[in-house]
C-alpha positions in Angstrom: 4.6 -9.7 -9.3 7.2 -8.5 -6.8 7.1 -5.1 -8.4 3.4 -4.9 -7.7 3.9 -5.9 -4.1 6.7 -3.3 -3.6 4.4 -0.6 -5.0 1.6 -1.7 -2.6 4.0 -1.7 0.3 5.1 1.8 -0.5 1.5 3.0 -0.8 0.8 1.5 2.5 3.7 3.3 4.1 2.4 6.6 2.5 -1.0 6.0 4.0 0.4 5.4 7.5 2.6 8.4 7.3 -0.3 10.7 6.3 -2.2 9.9 9.4 0.1 8.4 12.0 -2.6 8.6 14.7 -4.9 6.3 12.8 -4.4 2.5 12.6 -4.0 1.1 9.1 -4.4 -2.7 8.5 -2.2 -4.1 5.7 -3.3 -6.8 3.3 -1.8 -10.2 4.0 0.9 -9.9 1.3 1.9 -6.4 2.4 2.1 -7.6 6.0 4.3 -10.5 5.0 6.6 -8.1 3.1 6.6 -5.8 6.2 7.7 -8.6 8.5 10.3 -9.8 6.0 11.7 -6.3 5.6 12.1 -6.0 9.4 14.6 -8.9 9.3 17.1 -6.3 8.2 16.6 -3.6 10.9 19.0 -1.0 9.5 17.6 -1.2 6.0 14.0 -1.2 7.4 14.7 1.9 9.5 16.3 3.7 6.6 13.4 2.8 4.3 10.8 3.9 6.8 12.4 7.2 7.5 13.2 7.9 3.8 9.8 6.8 2.5 7.8 8.9 5.0 9.9 12.1 5.2 11.3 11.3 8.6 8.7 9.2 10.4 9.7 5.8 11.7 6.9 3.3 11.2 6.9 0.8 13.9 5.1 -2.5 13.4 2.9 -3.4 16.3 1.2 -6.8 16.1 -0.5 -6.6 19.5 -3.8 -4.8 18.6 -7.0 -5.0 20.6 -9.4 -7.0 18.6 -12.1 -4.4 19.1 -10.0 -1.8 17.4 -8.9 -3.9 14.4 -12.0 -3.2 12.3 -11.3 0.5 12.5 -8.1 0.0 10.5 -10.1 -1.4 7.6 -12.4 1.7 7.4 
């Protein structure tokens, strides 16, 4: 089960790295993994940069509710 979540998490990072100007909304399980991962900032930073060929993926929870549906598209 955790292997599947880790794969989903990696795929989500790939999606974000491909189009950094577009918002992507994670599933609830991926978002929970994302928040948990950030509890180890150095590891999170290294993972983000390594997984995305140099792009740091910042997690921003404050999103305008009107823009949120765009991330599901």
